[in-house]
PANUKOL-431807 format. One record per residue (C-alpha): residue number from 1; residue in three letters; x, y, z. Coordinates in steps of 0.1 Angstrom, whole numbers, always signed. Layout:
BEGIN
SITE; i; aa; x; y; z
SITE; NUM; Ala; X; Y; Z
...
END
This chain:
BEGIN
SITE; i; aa; x; y; z
SITE; 1; Met; -531; +133; +966
SITE; 2; Gly; -511; +136; +935
SITE; 3; Leu; -487; +111; +919
SITE; 4; Asp; -456; +129; +931
SITE; 5; Ala; -469; +128; +967
SITE; 6; Arg; -475; +91; +965
SITE; 7; Trp; -440; +85; +950
SITE; 8; Ile; -424; +104; +978
SITE; 9; Glu; -443; +85; +1004
SITE; 10; Leu; -431; +51; +991
SITE; 11; Pro; -402; +35; +1009
SITE; 12; Ala; -368; +39; +991
SITE; 13; Val; -366; +2; +985
SITE; 14; Gln; -398; +1; +967
SITE; 15; Arg; -389; +31; +946
SITE; 16; Arg; -357; +14; +935
SITE; 17; Leu; -375; -18; +927
SITE; 18; Leu; -401; +0; +906
SITE; 19; Leu; -374; +19; +886
SITE; 20; Phe; -355; -14; +880
SITE; 21; Ser; -388; -30; +868
SITE; 22; Val; -395; -2; +843
SITE; 23; Ala; -360; -2; +830
SITE; 24; Ala; -361; -40; +826
SITE; 25; Ala; -394; -38; +807
SITE; 26; Gly; -380; -11; +784
SITE; 27; Leu; -350; -33; +777
SITE; 28; Phe; -371; -63; +769
SITE; 29; Leu; -393; -42; +747
SITE; 30; Leu; -362; -30; +727
SITE; 31; Leu; -349; -66; +724
SITE; 32; Ala; -383; -77; +712
SITE; 33; Leu; -385; -49; +686
SITE; 34; Arg; -349; -58; +674
SITE; 35; Leu; -358; -95; +672
SITE; 36; Trp; -390; -86; +653
SITE; 37; Tyr; -370; -65; +629
SITE; 38; Leu; -344; -92; +623
SITE; 39; Gln; -367; -121; +621
SITE; 40; Ile; -396; -106; +603
SITE; 41; Ile; -386; -74; +585
SITE; 42; Ser; -351; -84; +575
SITE; 43; Tyr; -355; -121; +572
SITE; 44; Asp; -351; -124; +534
SITE; 45; Arg; -321; -101; +533
SITE; 46; Tyr; -302; -118; +561
SITE; 47; Thr; -310; -152; +549
SITE; 48; Glu; -296; -144; +514
SITE; 49; Lys; -265; -128; +530
SITE; 50; Ser; -260; -159; +552
SITE; 51; Met; -263; -181; +522
SITE; 52; Arg; -237; -160; +503
SITE; 53; Asn; -213; -164; +532
SITE; 54; Arg; -212; -201; +528
SITE; 55; Thr; -220; -206; +491
SITE; 56; Arg; -206; -193; +458
SITE; 57; Val; -222; -191; +424
SITE; 58; Leu; -195; -199; +398
SITE; 59; Ser; -199; -192; +361
SITE; 60; Leu; -193; -221; +337
SITE; 61; Ala; -179; -212; +303
SITE; 62; Pro; -197; -230; +274
SITE; 63; Pro; -176; -250; +249
SITE; 64; Arg; -175; -231; +216
SITE; 65; Gly; -191; -248; +186
SITE; 66; Pro; -169; -272; +167
SITE; 67; Ile; -159; -265; +131
SITE; 68; Tyr; -158; -293; +105
SITE; 69; Asp; -147; -295; +69
SITE; 70; Arg; -170; -304; +40
SITE; 71; Asn; -167; -341; +47
SITE; 72; Gly; -174; -338; +84
SITE; 73; Glu; -138; -340; +95
SITE; 74; Leu; -132; -321; +127
SITE; 75; Leu; -109; -291; +122
SITE; 76; Val; -114; -272; +154
SITE; 77; Gly; -127; -287; +186
SITE; 78; Asn; -123; -281; +224
SITE; 79; Arg; -103; -297; +251
SITE; 80; Pro; -105; -294; +289
SITE; 81; Ser; -79; -273; +306
SITE; 82; Phe; -71; -263; +342
SITE; 83; Thr; -74; -228; +354
SITE; 84; Val; -62; -216; +388
SITE; 85; Ser; -84; -188; +400
SITE; 86; Val; -90; -168; +432
SITE; 87; Met; -122; -155; +449
SITE; 88; Arg; -112; -120; +459
SITE; 89; Gln; -136; -118; +489
SITE; 90; Asp; -118; -147; +506
SITE; 91; Val; -83; -133; +505
SITE; 92; Asp; -70; -117; +536
SITE; 93; Asp; -32; -118; +529
SITE; 94; Leu; -28; -111; +492
SITE; 95; Pro; +10; -108; +491
SITE; 96; Gly; +14; -140; +510
SITE; 97; Leu; -11; -158; +487
SITE; 98; Leu; +6; -146; +456
SITE; 99; Gln; +40; -156; +469
SITE; 100; Lys; +28; -192; +476
SITE; 101; Leu; +11; -195; +442
SITE; 102; Ala; +41; -182; +424
SITE; 103; Gly; +62; -210; +439
SITE; 104; Leu; +36; -237; +431
SITE; 105; Leu; +29; -225; +396
SITE; 106; Gly; +65; -217; +387
SITE; 107; Val; +54; -182; +376
SITE; 108; Asp; +70; -149; +384
SITE; 109; Ile; +51; -131; +412
SITE; 110; Ala; +50; -99; +391
SITE; 111; Val; +30; -118; +364
SITE; 112; Leu; +5; -130; +390
SITE; 113; Arg; +2; -95; +404
SITE; 114; Asp; -5; -81; +370
SITE; 115; Arg; -32; -107; +364
SITE; 116; Trp; -47; -99; +398
SITE; 117; Glu; -49; -62; +389
SITE; 118; Lys; -64; -71; +356
SITE; 119; Gly; -90; -91; +373
SITE; 120; Ser; -101; -61; +394
SITE; 121; Arg; -124; -52; +365
SITE; 122; Phe; -143; -84; +369
SITE; 123; Pro; -175; -86; +389
SITE; 124; Ile; -168; -93; +426
SITE; 125; Tyr; -183; -128; +425
SITE; 126; Arg; -162; -138; +396
SITE; 127; Pro; -130; -157; +403
SITE; 128; Val; -99; -140; +390
SITE; 129; Pro; -79; -164; +368
SITE; 130; Leu; -42; -163; +377
SITE; 131; Ala; -29; -192; +356
SITE; 132; Glu; -47; -208; +326
SITE; 133; Asp; -42; -240; +308
SITE; 134; Val; -18; -253; +335
SITE; 135; Pro; -4; -288; +333
SITE; 136; Arg; -19; -316; +353
SITE; 137; Asp; +11; -320; +376
SITE; 138; Val; +9; -283; +385
SITE; 139; Met; -28; -285; +391
SITE; 140; Glu; -22; -314; +414
SITE; 141; Arg; +5; -295; +433
SITE; 142; Val; -19; -266; +439
SITE; 143; Leu; -46; -289; +452
SITE; 144; Glu; -22; -306; +476
SITE; 145; His; -16; -272; +492
SITE; 146; Ser; -53; -260; +491
SITE; 147; Thr; -55; -257; +529
SITE; 148; Glu; -28; -230; +527
SITE; 149; Leu; -45; -212; +498
SITE; 150; Pro; -78; -195; +510
SITE; 151; Gly; -101; -186; +481
SITE; 152; Val; -81; -205; +455
SITE; 153; Leu; -101; -226; +430
SITE; 154; Val; -90; -250; +403
SITE; 155; Glu; -115; -250; +375
SITE; 156; Val; -119; -271; +344
SITE; 157; Val; -124; -248; +315
SITE; 158; Pro; -129; -258; +278
SITE; 159; Val; -104; -242; +254
SITE; 160; Arg; -101; -242; +217
SITE; 161; Asp; -82; -271; +201
SITE; 162; Tyr; -68; -263; +166
SITE; 163; Leu; -61; -297; +150
SITE; 164; Glu; -43; -284; +119
SITE; 165; Lys; -18; -264; +138
SITE; 166; Gly; -20; -231; +119
SITE; 167; Ser; -27; -243; +84
SITE; 168; Glu; -61; -227; +85
SITE; 169; Ala; -53; -200; +110
SITE; 170; His; -62; -171; +87
SITE; 171; Leu; -95; -187; +79
SITE; 172; Ile; -105; -199; +113
SITE; 173; Gly; -91; -169; +133
SITE; 174; Tyr; -85; -169; +170
SITE; 175; Leu; -101; -158; +203
SITE; 176; Gly; -93; -130; +227
SITE; 177; Glu; -108; -112; +257
SITE; 178; Val; -139; -91; +250
SITE; 179; Thr; -131; -54; +249
SITE; 180; Glu; -151; -26; +266
SITE; 181; Lys; -162; -15; +231
SITE; 182; Glu; -175; -49; +223
SITE; 183; Leu; -193; -51; +256
SITE; 184; Ser; -213; -20; +246
SITE; 185; Gln; -228; -39; +216
SITE; 186; Asp; -261; -58; +219
SITE; 187; Met; -247; -91; +207
SITE; 188; Phe; -223; -92; +237
SITE; 189; Asp; -248; -82; +263
SITE; 190; Asp; -246; -116; +281
SITE; 191; Leu; -208; -113; +285
SITE; 192; Gln; -187; -98; +312
SITE; 193; Pro; -151; -86; +313
SITE; 194; Gly; -128; -116; +311
SITE; 195; Asp; -149; -135; +287
SITE; 196; Val; -135; -144; +253
SITE; 197; Val; -149; -139; +218
SITE; 198; Gly; -138; -144; +182
SITE; 199; Lys; -114; -117; +171
SITE; 200; Ile; -109; -124; +134
SITE; 201; Ala; -121; -146; +105
SITE; 202; Leu; -147; -173; +111
SITE; 203; Glu; -144; -171; +149
SITE; 204; Lys; -155; -135; +147
SITE; 205; Thr; -179; -137; +118
SITE; 206; Tyr; -199; -166; +133
SITE; 207; Glu; -195; -155; +169
SITE; 208; Lys; -232; -156; +177
SITE; 209; Tyr; -235; -192; +164
SITE; 210; Leu; -202; -205; +180
SITE; 211; Arg; -203; -189; +214
SITE; 212; Gly; -229; -210; +233
SITE; 213; Gln; -246; -201; +266
SITE; 214; Lys; -230; -199; +300
SITE; 215; Gly; -240; -222; +328
SITE; 216; Gln; -234; -219; +365
SITE; 217; Arg; -228; -240; +396
SITE; 218; Leu; -237; -233; +432
SITE; 219; Val; -210; -246; +456
SITE; 220; Glu; -205; -245; +494
SITE; 221; Val; -173; -232; +508
SITE; 222; Asp; -159; -229; +543
SITE; 223; Val; -149; -197; +561
SITE; 224; Lys; -116; -196; +542
SITE; 225; Gly; -133; -199; +509
SITE; 226; Lys; -122; -235; +504
SITE; 227; Leu; -146; -255; +482
SITE; 228; Leu; -166; -281; +503
SITE; 229; Lys; -191; -295; +479
SITE; 230; Gln; -212; -287; +448
SITE; 231; Leu; -249; -279; +455
SITE; 232; Glu; -265; -273; +421
SITE; 233; Val; -254; -272; +385
SITE; 234; Asp; -269; -255; +355
SITE; 235; Pro; -247; -268; +327
SITE; 236; Pro; -235; -246; +299
SITE; 237; Arg; -249; -250; +264
SITE; 238; Pro; -223; -256; +238
SITE; 239; Gly; -221; -234; +206
SITE; 240; Asn; -235; -247; +173
SITE; 241; Lys; -217; -267; +147
SITE; 242; Leu; -201; -250; +117
SITE; 243; Phe; -196; -270; +86
SITE; 244; Leu; -172; -255; +60
SITE; 245; Thr; -167; -260; +23
SITE; 246; Ile; -130; -266; +30
SITE; 247; Ser; -115; -300; +21
SITE; 248; Arg; -90; -309; +48
SITE; 249; Glu; -71; -331; +24
SITE; 250; Val; -67; -304; -3
SITE; 251; Gln; -59; -278; +24
SITE; 252; Arg; -31; -301; +38
SITE; 253; Ala; -18; -307; +3
SITE; 254; Ala; -15; -269; -3
SITE; 255; Asp; +1; -264; +31
SITE; 256; Gln; +27; -292; +26
SITE; 257; Ala; +35; -281; -10
SITE; 258; Phe; +41; -245; +1
SITE; 259; Gly; +68; -256; +26
SITE; 260; Asp; +85; -225; +41
SITE; 261; Gln; +76; -202; +12
SITE; 262; Ser; +55; -171; +16
SITE; 263; Gly; +23; -164; -4
SITE; 264; Ala; -12; -176; -8
SITE; 265; Ala; -33; -202; -25
SITE; 266; Val; -71; -205; -31
SITE; 267; Val; -90; -234; -46
SITE; 268; Leu; -127; -230; -57
SITE; 269; Asp; -154; -253; -70
SITE; 270; Val; -161; -238; -104
SITE; 271; His; -199; -247; -102
SITE; 272; Thr; -207; -235; -67
SITE; 273; Gly; -180; -211; -56
SITE; 274; Asp; -172; -234; -26
SITE; 275; Val; -137; -227; -12
SITE; 276; Leu; -120; -261; -11
SITE; 277; Ala; -87; -247; +3
SITE; 278; Met; -75; -213; +14
SITE; 279; Leu; -39; -208; +26
SITE; 280; Ser; -19; -178; +36
SITE; 281; Arg; +18; -182; +44
SITE; 282; Pro; +36; -178; +67
SITE; 283; Thr; +10; -185; +93
SITE; 284; Phe; +7; -184; +130
SITE; 285; Asp; -4; -208; +157
SITE; 286; Pro; -38; -198; +170
SITE; 287; Ser; -32; -218; +201
SITE; 288; Leu; -9; -189; +212
SITE; 289; Phe; -41; -170; +219
SITE; 290; Val; -59; -196; +239
SITE; 291; Ser; -46; -184; +273
SITE; 292; Gly; -38; -148; +261
SITE; 293; Ile; -7; -143; +239
SITE; 294; Glu; +24; -132; +257
SITE; 295; Gly; +39; -98; +248
SITE; 296; Asp; +71; -112; +234
SITE; 297; Ala; +53; -137; +211
SITE; 298; Trp; +29; -109; +199
SITE; 299; Ala; +58; -85; +192
SITE; 300; Gln; +76; -113; +172
SITE; 301; Leu; +45; -118; +150
SITE; 302; Leu; +42; -80; +144
SITE; 303; Lys; +78; -75; +134
SITE; 304; Asp; +82; -105; +111
SITE; 305; Pro; +89; -90; +77
SITE; 306; Arg; +69; -118; +60
SITE; 307; His; +37; -107; +78
SITE; 308; Pro; +23; -139; +93
SITE; 309; Leu; -8; -121; +107
SITE; 310; Gln; -18; -109; +72
SITE; 311; Asn; -44; -129; +54
SITE; 312; Lys; -28; -126; +19
SITE; 313; Val; -56; -144; +2
SITE; 314; Leu; -78; -114; +8
SITE; 315; Thr; -54; -85; +14
SITE; 316; Gly; -23; -95; -5
SITE; 317; Leu; -20; -72; -36
SITE; 318; Tyr; +1; -85; -65
SITE; 319; Ser; +5; -77; -101
SITE; 320; Pro; -12; -106; -119
SITE; 321; Ala; +15; -106; -146
SITE; 322; Ser; +8; -131; -174
SITE; 323; Thr; -22; -146; -157
SITE; 324; Phe; -39; -115; -169
SITE; 325; Lys; -33; -122; -205
SITE; 326; Met; -65; -144; -208
SITE; 327; Ile; -86; -113; -200
SITE; 328; Val; -68; -94; -227
SITE; 329; Ala; -75; -122; -252
SITE; 330; Leu; -112; -125; -243
SITE; 331; Ala; -118; -88; -244
SITE; 332; Ala; -101; -86; -278
SITE; 333; Leu; -121; -116; -291
SITE; 334; Arg; -154; -102; -278
SITE; 335; Gly; -146; -68; -292
SITE; 336; Lys; -137; -83; -326
SITE; 337; Val; -104; -66; -324
SITE; 338; Ile; -88; -100; -332
SITE; 339; Thr; -97; -135; -342
SITE; 340; Lys; -81; -166; -328
SITE; 341; Asn; -59; -167; -359
SITE; 342; His; -46; -131; -354
SITE; 343; Ile; -9; -131; -361
SITE; 344; Val; +18; -110; -345
SITE; 345; Asp; +54; -113; -355
SITE; 346; Cys; +74; -113; -323
SITE; 347; Asn; +111; -105; -327
SITE; 348; Gly; +117; -101; -290
SITE; 349; Glu; +107; -65; -286
SITE; 350; Phe; +79; -41; -292
SITE; 351; Asn; +85; -5; -301
SITE; 352; Leu; +61; +24; -294
SITE; 353; Gly; +76; +57; -303
SITE; 354; Glu; +110; +59; -287
SITE; 355; Ala; +100; +33; -260
SITE; 356; Arg; +111; -3; -263
SITE; 357; Tyr; +92; -31; -246
SITE; 358; Arg; +109; -65; -244
SITE; 359; Cys; +95; -99; -246
SITE; 360; Trp; +106; -124; -219
SITE; 361; Lys; +121; -144; -248
SITE; 362; Lys; +149; -123; -260
SITE; 363; Ala; +151; -140; -294
SITE; 364; Gly; +113; -136; -299
SITE; 365; His; +86; -161; -307
SITE; 366; Gly; +83; -155; -345
SITE; 367; Arg; +49; -156; -360
SITE; 368; Thr; +25; -161; -332
SITE; 369; Asn; -13; -166; -330
SITE; 370; Leu; -35; -166; -299
SITE; 371; Lys; -29; -203; -290
SITE; 372; Lys; +8; -199; -293
SITE; 373; Ala; +7; -166; -275
SITE; 374; Leu; -10; -182; -245
SITE; 375; Arg; +10; -214; -247
SITE; 376; Glu; +44; -196; -247
SITE; 377; Ser; +32; -164; -229
SITE; 378; Cys; +44; -141; -257
SITE; 379; Asp; +46; -106; -243
SITE; 380; Val; +49; -89; -277
SITE; 381; Trp; +16; -104; -289
SITE; 382; Phe; -2; -90; -259
SITE; 383; Tyr; +15; -57; -261
SITE; 384; Gln; +2; -52; -296
SITE; 385; Val; -33; -66; -290
SITE; 386; Gly; -37; -47; -258
SITE; 387; Leu; -28; -15; -276
SITE; 388; Glu; -53; -22; -303
SITE; 389; Leu; -80; -30; -278
SITE; 390; Gly; -75; +1; -256
SITE; 391; Ile; -73; +4; -218
SITE; 392; Asp; -110; +12; -212
SITE; 393; Lys; -123; -19; -229
SITE; 394; Leu; -97; -40; -211
SITE; 395; Glu; -107; -24; -178
SITE; 396; Glu; -143; -32; -184
SITE; 397; Thr; -137; -69; -191
SITE; 398; Ala; -113; -72; -161
SITE; 399; His; -139; -58; -138
SITE; 400; Glu; -165; -82; -151
SITE; 401; Phe; -142; -111; -141
SITE; 402; Gly; -141; -98; -105
SITE; 403; Leu; -108; -81; -106
SITE; 404; Gly; -102; -47; -90
SITE; 405; Ala; -130; -49; -64
SITE; 406; Pro; -139; -71; -34
SITE; 407; Val; -156; -103; -44
SITE; 408; Gly; -178; -104; -13
SITE; 409; Phe; -159; -130; +7
SITE; 410; Pro; -178; -136; +40
SITE; 411; Leu; -149; -128; +62
SITE; 412; Gly; -147; -92; +51
SITE; 413; Gly; -116; -71; +51
SITE; 414; Glu; -108; -76; +14
SITE; 415; Lys; -86; -53; -5
SITE; 416; Ser; -100; -39; -38
SITE; 417; Gly; -69; -40; -59
SITE; 418; Val; -66; -18; -90
SITE; 419; Ile; -77; -21; -126
SITE; 420; Pro; -66; +11; -142
SITE; 421; Ser; -84; +32; -168
SITE; 422; Gln; -81; +66; -182
SITE; 423; Ser; -107; +80; -157
SITE; 424; Trp; -90; +61; -128
SITE; 425; Lys; -56; +78; -136
SITE; 426; Arg; -73; +112; -139
SITE; 427; Gln; -90; +108; -106
SITE; 428; Arg; -60; +92; -89
SITE; 429; Phe; -31; +114; -102
SITE; 430; Asn; -49; +141; -122
SITE; 431; Gln; -29; +130; -152
SITE; 432; Ser; -36; +118; -187
SITE; 433; Trp; -33; +81; -197
SITE; 434; Tyr; -4; +72; -220
SITE; 435; Ala; -4; +44; -247
SITE; 436; Gly; +27; +29; -231
SITE; 437; Glu; +8; +23; -199
SITE; 438; Thr; -18; +3; -219
SITE; 439; Val; +11; -18; -233
SITE; 440; Ile; +24; -28; -198
SITE; 441; Thr; -11; -33; -185
SITE; 442; Ala; -17; -59; -212
SITE; 443; Ile; +8; -82; -195
SITE; 444; Gly; -6; -76; -160
SITE; 445; Gln; +20; -51; -149
SITE; 446; Gly; +20; -14; -142
SITE; 447; Tyr; -8; -2; -121
SITE; 448; Val; -27; -35; -121
SITE; 449; Leu; -30; -51; -86
SITE; 450; Thr; -52; -81; -77
SITE; 451; Thr; -57; -104; -47
SITE; 452; Pro; -53; -142; -49
SITE; 453; Ile; -91; -146; -42
SITE; 454; Gln; -98; -124; -72
SITE; 455; Leu; -75; -145; -94
SITE; 456; Ala; -93; -176; -82
SITE; 457; Val; -127; -161; -90
SITE; 458; Met; -114; -150; -124
SITE; 459; Thr; -101; -185; -132
SITE; 460; Ala; -133; -202; -121
SITE; 461; Ala; -153; -179; -144
SITE; 462; Leu; -129; -189; -172
SITE; 463; Ala; -135; -225; -165
SITE; 464; Asn; -173; -223; -164
SITE; 465; His; -175; -199; -194
SITE; 466; Gly; -188; -168; -177
SITE; 467; Asp; -205; -174; -143
SITE; 468; Val; -188; -151; -117
SITE; 469; Leu; -193; -169; -84
SITE; 470; Gln; -193; -155; -49
SITE; 471; Pro; -168; -176; -29
SITE; 472; Gln; -185; -195; -1
SITE; 473; Val; -166; -209; +28
SITE; 474; Val; -195; -219; +52
SITE; 475; Arg; -219; -245; +40
SITE; 476; Arg; -243; -246; +70
SITE; 477; Val; -247; -241; +108
SITE; 478; Glu; -264; -268; +128
SITE; 479; Asp; -275; -271; +164
SITE; 480; Trp; -268; -303; +184
SITE; 481; Asn; -302; -317; +174
SITE; 482; Gly; -292; -315; +137
SITE; 483; Thr; -315; -286; +130
SITE; 484; Val; -300; -264; +103
SITE; 485; Leu; -299; -228; +116
SITE; 486; Lys; -282; -212; +86
SITE; 487; Glu; -274; -225; +51
SITE; 488; Glu; -254; -209; +24
SITE; 489; Thr; -263; -214; -12
SITE; 490; Pro; -242; -208; -43
SITE; 491; Gln; -244; -173; -56
SITE; 492; Val; -238; -163; -92
SITE; 493; Met; -229; -126; -89
SITE; 494; His; -233; -121; -127
SITE; 495; His; -227; -137; -160
SITE; 496; Ile; -201; -125; -186
SITE; 497; Asp; -215; -124; -221
SITE; 498; Ile; -187; -137; -243
SITE; 499; Pro; -192; -158; -275
SITE; 500; Glu; -186; -196; -270
SITE; 501; Asp; -159; -197; -296
SITE; 502; Ala; -139; -171; -277
SITE; 503; Trp; -140; -192; -245
SITE; 504; Asn; -129; -223; -265
SITE; 505; Ala; -101; -204; -281
SITE; 506; Val; -87; -193; -248
SITE; 507; Asn; -92; -227; -233
SITE; 508; Gln; -71; -243; -261
SITE; 509; Gly; -43; -219; -254
SITE; 510; Leu; -43; -227; -217
SITE; 511; Val; -44; -265; -223
SITE; 512; Ala; -15; -261; -247
SITE; 513; Ala; +4; -241; -220
SITE; 514; Val; +3; -271; -197
SITE; 515; Asn; +3; -300; -221
SITE; 516; Glu; +22; -291; -253
SITE; 517; Pro; +59; -287; -260
SITE; 518; His; +72; -252; -252
SITE; 519; Gly; +42; -246; -228
SITE; 520; Thr; +52; -225; -199
SITE; 521; Ala; +28; -242; -174
SITE; 522; Ser; +40; -278; -179
SITE; 523; Ala; +47; -280; -141
SITE; 524; Ala; +10; -287; -136
SITE; 525; Arg; +7; -315; -162
SITE; 526; Met; -9; -347; -148
SITE; 527; Gly; -14; -382; -163
SITE; 528; Asn; -49; -386; -176
SITE; 529; Ile; -64; -355; -161
SITE; 530; Glu; -60; -326; -187
SITE; 531; Val; -52; -294; -169
SITE; 532; Ala; -56; -258; -183
SITE; 533; Gly; -33; -233; -167
SITE; 534; Lys; -12; -202; -170
SITE; 535; Thr; +20; -190; -153
SITE; 536; Gly; +29; -155; -142
SITE; 537; Thr; +60; -137; -131
SITE; 538; Ser; +52; -105; -113
SITE; 539; Gln; +80; -79; -111
SITE; 540; Val; +83; -62; -78
SITE; 541; Val; +109; -36; -90
SITE; 542; Arg; +114; -19; -124
SITE; 543; Arg; +122; -44; -151
SITE; 544; Arg; +159; -41; -157
SITE; 545; Ser; +180; -41; -188
SITE; 546; Asp; +194; -73; -202
SITE; 547; Glu; +229; -62; -191
SITE; 548; Glu; +217; -56; -155
SITE; 549; Glu; +200; -89; -153
SITE; 550; Ala; +229; -108; -167
SITE; 551; Ala; +253; -91; -143
SITE; 552; Asp; +237; -102; -110
SITE; 553; Arg; +210; -127; -120
SITE; 554; Leu; +222; -151; -93
SITE; 555; Asp; +225; -125; -66
SITE; 556; Val; +192; -108; -64
SITE; 557; Pro; +182; -99; -28
SITE; 558; Tyr; +151; -118; -17
SITE; 559; Arg; +129; -87; -15
SITE; 560; Phe; +137; -77; -51
SITE; 561; Arg; +129; -111; -66
SITE; 562; Ala; +97; -114; -87
SITE; 563; His; +65; -131; -74
SITE; 564; Ala; +56; -164; -90
SITE; 565; Leu; +20; -170; -100
SITE; 566; Phe; +0; -199; -113
SITE; 567; Val; -37; -202; -122
SITE; 568; Ala; -53; -234; -134
SITE; 569; Tyr; -85; -254; -137
SITE; 570; Ala; -92; -291; -144
SITE; 571; Pro; -103; -312; -160
SITE; 572; Ala; -100; -289; -190
SITE; 573; Asp; -129; -303; -210
SITE; 574; Asn; -153; -304; -180
SITE; 575; Pro; -138; -283; -152
SITE; 576; Glu; -145; -290; -115
SITE; 577; Ile; -120; -269; -97
SITE; 578; Ala; -100; -237; -102
SITE; 579; Leu; -71; -224; -83
SITE; 580; Ala; -47; -195; -79
SITE; 581; Val; -13; -197; -63
SITE; 582; Val; +11; -168; -55
SITE; 583; Val; +46; -175; -42
SITE; 584; Glu; +61; -143; -29
SITE; 585; His; +96; -137; -44
SITE; 586; Gly; +94; -172; -60
SITE; 587; Gln; +108; -157; -92
SITE; 588; His; +92; -181; -117
SITE; 589; Gly; +56; -191; -119
SITE; 590; Gly; +64; -225; -135
SITE; 591; Ser; +91; -236; -111
SITE; 592; Ala; +78; -221; -78
SITE; 593; Ala; +40; -219; -80
SITE; 594; Gly; +34; -247; -106
SITE; 595; Pro; +44; -276; -83
SITE; 596; Ile; +21; -263; -56
SITE; 597; Ala; -8; -262; -81
SITE; 598; Arg; +0; -297; -92
SITE; 599; Ala; +0; -310; -56
SITE; 600; Ile; -34; -294; -50
SITE; 601; Leu; -48; -309; -82
SITE; 602; Glu; -35; -343; -73
SITE; 603; Ser; -49; -342; -38
SITE; 604; Tyr; -83; -332; -52
SITE; 605; Phe; -85; -360; -78
SITE; 606; Lys; -70; -385; -54
SITE; 607; Gly; -102; -381; -34
SITE; 608; Arg; -121; -395; -64
SITE; 609; Gly; -105; -430; -59
SITE; 610; Asp; -94; -449; -90
SITE; 611; Val; -85; -417; -108
SITE; 612; Ala; -60; -407; -82
SITE; 613; Thr; -42; -441; -86
SITE; 614; Thr; -39; -435; -123
SITE; 615; Ile; -24; -400; -117
SITE; 616; Leu; +2; -412; -93
SITE; 617; Glu; +13; -441; -114
SITE; 618; Glu; +17; -420; -145
SITE; 619; Arg; +35; -392; -128
SITE; 620; Pro; +70; -390; -145
END
């Protein structure tokens, strides 16, 4: 009897019971298989998913490394700030959430919406910051309403604290959000959209030392994304310490002496090339960039005609004017074109063919030797000597002093400037050089353009008799255990071979310019510290006739006024520091730039204790 026959012979009740049993067994088998799949095969995956549903891993930004001056005084540190962020996966009603936050934060909802859209580029597990650096009372208000704000977090984030409020902004730089282009570079491979990096100056150049390493914390949240408790913390590692060559006191003195004027100042140690102060004015407040600069503030900086974002120390190009005359004198002495007793009779003008070149002193200086020419800045003396020397020899010596080319400042971005020659003009304009162009080059006008950092390097080389130093602004980098990670040492780029008596002859002229009657640089004279210096007045428009100048001397528009320059070193017999000051449209080097130079020198020597007291007491 087959199976079909036996099935037919079973009572109907038994057949239904048997079918039910088979179906039930199949169902239990399927359930067992599903349970086996979930408990055994998919255990790890679902465990992790479950954990993610109730925990969050939050990134912790590291404090950037602090920056100190040469004496260990803190220039740039960090301070805690409050950031209101939102976890995107916990938000069900975005319009409602943004509406509530706008009211609590006192921010336009359109601004919050823009920030939310911007945060869409972030990884999904990263909170989207909607308000940064919020005041404590606002933070407390948000926390009071936390039950109504699913997914909202209040985080404590370290932000940059610039203690000098802009005085060193061009040197220190500022931070900004990392760009897509930067993220493609190896040095930023541990960063993500929304992270901040140094954008200019030291913050950018020393980014890898200053950034630090991120940490993270594991927190438990409820079903609405509300933070319940912290489970684990891997603290961030702060960036390394940066020690500069800057003296905060000298920097402050330069800043205060500049007041509201535009321009630049650089102070160097003549033996090491250490930058003791570096100032570009007007400046900007780097704190504006801490939470992302607002569009209006950025536009205002860009359209300011005095260019506050430009580092004029490195990129400002100015005719050196009479501060260039020392180079002419040294080139002529080395070339034996003159001796220190070389006499030129100045009657107030110098004639070359049909052209007439005036001295700044209309009545002339009379019989003038090198010392008097430097002391009283006689233009005619340098017209004649420059012409006898020739433009190419003058160009050669100027380049040796570091003029007309970047000096290798570690921040980069330097402008080269111009030291003209016959070949330069041929290459630049495809024209021949004219003798009259040598005449005006000899007083630092015409095609000559230099930066303030070049003038400071030139002056330091004058002071130390020929060592052209590479300016240094960072002394060392240390980790938090005191281990030196990087140390800068003085670098002599080259030595200028000029006879000692030539150095001494020029030094006598510069000392006389500051300390003797009729000296044009007397504004830098100080008590018992002998200063050597030179003024300069750099024309920004064609030099006008006597009649034109007399007609509207008191009514020259600001942009047509000459730039004022001053270079100096001290003490004259054993120099320690050299400086260069440029006051844009300051008109006269002695009256505009000279007092700034003196304030800088006083601040430096004040740091030597008893000497400073003597200076201040003897100041007239």
